[in-house]
N, C-alpha and C positions, 0 to 999 in steps of 0.2 A: 274781844271777842270770838267767843268756841263757836266754829262752825259746826252746823248740824245738819243731817243726812237723813233723807228717806228710801229706806231700803222693801224692795219690791221681794219677798219671798213664796216657794211656790212647793215646797218638797217637806224635808226631817224641820226645818226651822217654821214651820206652820204648827208645831206642837209645843203644848208650852215644855211635857217634861222632858223634850231636849233641851229647851234653855236650859231646865232647872241639870238636865246631867253636864252640861259642858260648863255649869257653875255660872250663868250670867241671868239679870232680872229682866223678866219679858219687856221690853215697851210698849208705850204706849200702838197701840193699831188698828186696825179696818178692814173689812175684806174688799177686794181689789180685782181687778181684769188683766192678764195684759197683751195687747190684740198683736198680731201677727207672728207670734211665738209658739209653742207647742213642746208639749215636756214627756220624756222618752224614761225607759227606766235603762240605766247605766248597766254597761256588759259586767255579769257577774259582782251584781250589787243590787241591793233594794234602794235604793234611792234612786233619785232622778236627775235633771240634766232639760237645763230648755236650749232651745235652737230655732234660729227664725226662719219665721214657716211663710205659708201665703196669706192676704189678706184677712182671709176669713177664720185664718185660725185664734187662736188665743186662749190662755194658759188663765186657770181659776189660782187664786192665792192670799198672799195678806201684805199690805201698808205697815212697816214697824215706822216711827216716826221719829225726828229728834235724836237721831243716832250721832254721838260724839266720837272724835278718830280712836280714841282706847276700843269703845267696840264695836266700831270697823277692822280697825286690825285683830279682835282677836274670830272676828268672825272669819277674816279672809283667812287667817291658820286652819280655822273648823274647813271652810271649804274646798281645803288645799289649791295645787295649784293647776289642774284639769281647770277649773274656772276663770273666766277673767271678768273682773265686775265692770261692769257696763253701766253708761245712763240708757235709761230706757223711759218710756211715757206711758205709765198705768190709767187704770180709769175704773174710782170708783160706784159702788153701787148703788149711789147718784147721778152720778154721770159725768162726774170732774175728773177733769184729767191731770195727772201730776206729775211731776219731772223727780223720776229719784234712779238708782240703780239698781240691779240686778244678776245673780252669779250666774251668765252664760256660758255653757259650751261655745266656743268660738270654731266656724265653719272646717277650719284646720285640725280640728280633736273630732269632727263628727262619728269617726269610727270609736268612739269610746261608749257611744250612746247605742242602743238595740233599736228595734222598730213596733218594739212594744209601749204603748201609749202609757205612763204610769197613772196609777190610781190608788192616791189617797187613801178613801176607804179601805180597802184591800192592806195597802200600809200600815191604817191603824189598827184593821183588825188581825191581823197574820203576822205582822212583822215589825211591828211597833217595841214591842216586849224583848225581844232579841236581840234588837238593836240597841236598844238604852245599856242590855247588860252583857252584849256581843262584845 
């Protein structure tokens, strides 16, 4: 039996256009949030990273379900060595807690993030097109 994984995403992988650009079919998904984390823009980049934060903090994102090892391997390559894929617990819009994984900036690499919160709407409106073709 092939193990399947659920992945919480919060940045570029929440956009269908990015899945197309990296040559992958977008899996089944649902909106979710990740309590205890905050999302910031990376230095000299338009994309974000998340880091552990206060109990009242949370990150809005998307849960992708049923990912196989091949897909996770491709996503690990896409995300780079800056991130660690870690076990986290997201919450769906219905309030259901879901054990999953997310690409997290470890505290040892916190300096890679700015103090500027990342904004998905701004990215979509001002940076997505350049990101896709850059």
